[in-house]
ZAMARGU-4260 file (C-alpha; in steps of 0.2 Angstrom, whole numbers, plus 5000, padded with zeros to 4 digits):
<rodrens>
0) 4687/4463/5291 | 4700/4476/5287 | 4688/4484/5274 | 4674/4485/5287 | 4685/4494/5299
5) 4691/4506/5285 | 4673/4510/5281 | 4669/4513/5300 | 4684/4525/5301 | 4678/4535/5286
10) 4660/4536/5293 | 4666/4542/5310 | 4678/4554/5301 | 4664/4561/5291 | 4652/4562/5306
15) 4666/4572/5316 | 4669/4584/5302 | 4650/4587/5300 | 4648/4590/5319 | 4663/4603/5319
20) 4655/4612/5304 | 4638/4613/5312 | 4646/4620/5328 | 4656/4633/5318 | 4639/4638/5310
25) 4630/4640/5327 | 4645/4650/5334 | 4644/4662/5319 | 4625/4665/5322 | 4628/4669/5340
30) 4643/4682/5335 | 4633/4689/5320 | 4635/4685/5302 | 4646/4700/5297 | 4658/4699/5312
35) 4660/4680/5309 | 4664/4682/5291 | 4677/4696/5294 | 4685/4685/5307 | 4686/4670/5296
40) 4692/4680/5282 | 4707/4686/5292 | 4711/4669/5298 | 4710/4661/5281 | 4722/4675/5274
45) 4734/4671/5288 | 4733/4652/5285 | 4737/4655/5266 | 4753/4664/5270 | 4758/4651/5283
50) 4755/4638/5270 | 4765/4647/5257 | 4780/4649/5268 | 4779/4631/5275 | 4776/4624/5258
55) 4791/4632/5250 | 4802/4627/5264 | 4796/4609/5262 | 4799/4609/5244 | 4817/4615/5247
60) 4820/4603/5261 | 4814/4588/5250 | 4825/4593/5236 | 4840/4594/5247 | 4836/4578/5256
65) 4833/4567/5240 | 4844/4576/5227 | 4855/4563/5219 | 4851/4550/5232 | 4837/4540/5223
70) 4846/4534/5208 | 4863/4543/5209 | 4874/4547/5194 | 4868/4540/5177 | 4877/4524/5172
75) 4876/4527/5154 | 4882/4541/5142 | 4864/4544/5135 | 4858/4545/5153 | 4869/4560/5156
80) 4860/4569/5142 | 4843/4564/5149 | 4848/4571/5166 | 4853/4587/5158 | 4836/4588/5149
85) 4827/4585/5166 | 4837/4598/5175 | 4833/4611/5162 | 4815/4606/5163 | 4815/4607/5182
90) 4823/4624/5182 | 4811/4631/5170 | 4795/4624/5178 | 4803/4627/5195 | 4804/4646/5192
95) 4786/4646/5186 | 4780/4636/5200 | 4788/4647/5214 | 4783/4663/5205 | 4765/4658/5203
100) 4763/4651/5220 | 4770/4666/5228 | 4758/4677/5218 | 4743/4666/5221 | 4744/4666/5240
105) 4751/4684/5242 | 4736/4690/5232 | 4724/4680/5242 | 4731/4688/5258 | 4734/4706/5252
110) 4718/4708/5243 | 4706/4699/5255 | 4689/4707/5257 | 4689/4725/5264 | 4675/4738/5265
115) 4688/4751/5262 | 4693/4744/5245 | 4683/4742/5229 | 4687/4728/5217 | 4693/4733/5199
120) 4689/4721/5185 | 4699/4719/5169 | 4687/4712/5156 | 4700/4710/5143 | 4719/4715/5140
125) 4727/4710/5123 | 4745/4712/5130 | 4742/4700/5145 | 4734/4688/5133 | 4749/4688/5121
130) 4761/4687/5136 | 4753/4672/5144 | 4751/4663/5128 | 4767/4667/5119 | 4779/4664/5133
135) 4773/4647/5138 | 4772/4642/5120 | 4790/4646/5117 | 4795/4638/5134 | 4786/4622/5129
140) 4793/4622/5112 | 4810/4622/5118 | 4807/4608/5131 | 4798/4597/5117 | 4813/4601/5106
145) 4825/4594/5119 | 4815/4579/5121 | 4814/4575/5103 | 4832/4577/5101 | 4837/4565/5114
150) 4823/4553/5110 | 4829/4551/5092 | 4847/4549/5098 | 4841/4534/5109 | 4830/4526/5096
155) 4840/4530/5081 | 4853/4519/5072 | 4866/4511/5084 | 4884/4511/5079 | 4890/4498/5068
160) 4901/4490/5081 | 4886/4489/5094 | 4883/4472/5103 | 4865/4467/5100 | 4853/4459/5112
165) 4836/4454/5109 | 4824/4457/5125 | 4808/4448/5126 | 4795/4451/5140 | 4783/4438/5146
170) 4772/4436/5161 | 4782/4438/5172 | 4800/4438/5167 | 4813/4442/5154 | 4821/4432/5140
175) 4837/4438/5132 | 4844/4431/5115 | 4862/4434/5109 | 4867/4430/5091 | 4881/4417/5089
180) 4897/4418/5079 | 4887/4422/5063 | 4881/4438/5072 | 4864/4435/5065 | 4848/4431/5074
185) 4839/4416/5068 | 4821/4417/5062 | 4806/4413/5074 | 4788/4411/5073 | 4775/4413/5087
190) 4766/4397/5085 | 4783/4388/5088 | 4784/4395/5106 | 4784/4381/5119 | 4791/4381/5136
195) 4789/4363/5137 | 4800/4360/5123 | 4813/4373/5128 | 4809/4384/5114 | 4803/4400/5124
200) 4805/4411/5109 | 4798/4400/5095 | 4814/4398/5085 | 4813/4390/5068 | 4825/4375/5069
205) 4826/4373/5050 | 4835/4390/5050 | 4854/4388/5052 | 4856/4405/5059 | 4846/4400/5074
210) 4857/4385/5078 | 4870/4396/5087 | 4858/4408/5096 | 4860/4409/5115 | 4845/4411/5125
215) 4845/4415/5144 | 4832/4420/5156 | 4831/4435/5168 | 4850/4440/5167 | 4857/4450/5154
220) 4876/4453/5151 | 4882/4468/5142 | 4899/4476/5140 | 4905/4492/5148 | 4910/4507/5137
225) 4903/4497/5122 | 4887/4502/5113 | 4873/4490/5115 | 4857/4489/5105 | 4841/4481/5112
230) 4829/4474/5101 | 4813/4473/5111 | 4798/4461/5110 | 4784/4454/5120 | 4777/4436/5120
235) 4760/4440/5127 | 4754/4457/5133 | 4762/4475/5133 | 4777/4476/5144 | 4790/4490/5146
240) 4809/4488/5148 | 4814/4500/5162 | 4832/4503/5165 | 4832/4516/5178 | 4851/4518/5181
245) 4854/4519/5162 | 4839/4531/5161 | 4831/4520/5147 | 4813/4515/5145 | 4804/4507/5130
250) 4788/4498/5127 | 4788/4480/5123 | 4774/4477/5111 | 4768/4460/5104 | 4771/4459/5086
255) 4780/4476/5085 | 4798/4476/5089 | 4805/4492/5096 | 4824/4497/5098 | 4835/4508/5109
260) 4853/4509/5112 | 4865/4516/5125 | 4883/4515/5131 | 4886/4508/5149 | 4899/4518/5159
265) 4902/4508/5174 | 4903/4489/5177 | 4893/4481/5191 | 4908/4480/5202 | 4912/4498/5200
270) 4894/4503/5204 | 4895/4492/5220 | 4910/4503/5226 | 4902/4520/5220 | 4885/4516/5229
275) 4894/4509/5244 | 4883/4493/5242 | 4891/4476/5240 | 4874/4469/5235 | 4871/4482/5221
280) 4864/4475/5205 | 4858/4484/5189 | 4839/4480/5187 | 4828/4478/5172 | 4810/4481/5177
285) 4793/4481/5169 | 4787/4498/5169 | 4770/4494/5162 | 4756/4486/5172 | 4755/4468/5164
290) 4745/4457/5176 | 4744/4451/5194 | 4763/4446/5194 | 4769/4463/5187 | 4778/4467/5204
295) 4789/4452/5202 | 4794/4455/5184 | 4812/4459/5188 | 4828/4454/5179 | 4847/4457/5183
300) 4859/4467/5171 | 4877/4462/5173 | 4889/4476/5166 | 4906/4468/5164 | 4923/4471/5155
305) 4926/4466/5137 | 4936/4450/5143 | 4923/4445/5155 | 4909/4447/5142 | 4918/4437/5129
310) 4922/4423/5141 | 4904/4423/5147 | 4897/4422/5130 | 4909/4408/5125 | 4903/4398/5139
315) 4885/4399/5135 | 4876/4384/5127 | 4866/4388/5111 | 4847/4385/5113 | 4848/4373/5098
320) 4861/4362/5107 | 4850/4361/5122 | 4835/4355/5112 | 4844/4343/5100 | 4860/4338/5110
325) 4862/4323/5098 | 4864/4335/5083 | 4875/4348/5092 | 4894/4346/5090 | 4905/4339/5104
330) 4907/4351/5118 | 4925/4359/5117 | 4936/4361/5132 | 4930/4375/5144 | 4936/4391/5136
335) 4947/4403/5145 | 4948/4422/5142 | 4963/4421/5130 | 4955/4407/5120 | 4938/4416/5119
340) 4947/4432/5113 | 4957/4422/5100 | 4941/4415/5093 | 4935/4432/5088 | 4947/4436/5073
345) 4938/4450/5064 | 4922/4460/5070 | 4907/4454/5061 | 4893/4466/5055 | 4879/4471/5067
350) 4867/4457/5071 | 4850/4458/5063 | 4833/4451/5070 | 4820/4443/5059 | 4803/4436/5061
355) 4793/4425/5049 | 4777/4417/5047
</rodrens>
């Protein structure tokens, strides 16, 4: 029914526009073709200048209204560099935009048709060709250079002391895996994936390294002021890890792991105060259309202090223990922050991920 009414509205809109055009044509015939043309030409020239002035005012007003209010300050150190790159891009393209729009509409107004003026044509001008070819090429080269520089910093090697989290997208949610005390991810095989058997990542249980891996759904914990490396995968179709507040984005491709790393600057609790929103949460979203439930593919990112992170990780039950409770060691007493910290004697090498067939 709503589709029928929409089509009906479009039909009547077309009919009204057609009738107005015909009426304008008849008025022009009565006035005389030349007089009507000159009058319409002046009106169009005035409207172009009005559109220019109102349009530039609108651009300025929107910038003042929404500047810094959509996402606020970057919550990662890499994000600061991304913001700088975007500001440089906006500054360069903004100057070009304003200059070209002013020239476009001013020329249309100033050089509108007049019997007293004869048009002069430039069939070719080498200097102009060089200017509007070389200048944009230099500007675009600088912008691309900035982009590549920051891209390689984000996707390059993370520091040796970085925490590593494996992020796997599925229709329509996120699975996060943390290495255990051995700091090494266990092997996995896609044919082992079984939600029914509580093996959502297809871990190979014969691999001892997989016995202490922690697997959680839709909520990722990371440590403030500590580099975190994300190893990104997909279980089905192409997804995309979107971390807007951290200014991070990376495709999750089936069978092809991708990586990126960053350093969170503010805990979730600090951001609640900075944003003035007691319900604030960092979000991980899917930024790639992945099916009917794409809109609901949302996870929570908890940025916590070092002590909170260590305590949370110590409380998590390995996936292996959940699948084989009889083979898991007896559960120790509930850890405290001090006992969890004491368990970490020396830092281990960065975690590695492996896939086997």
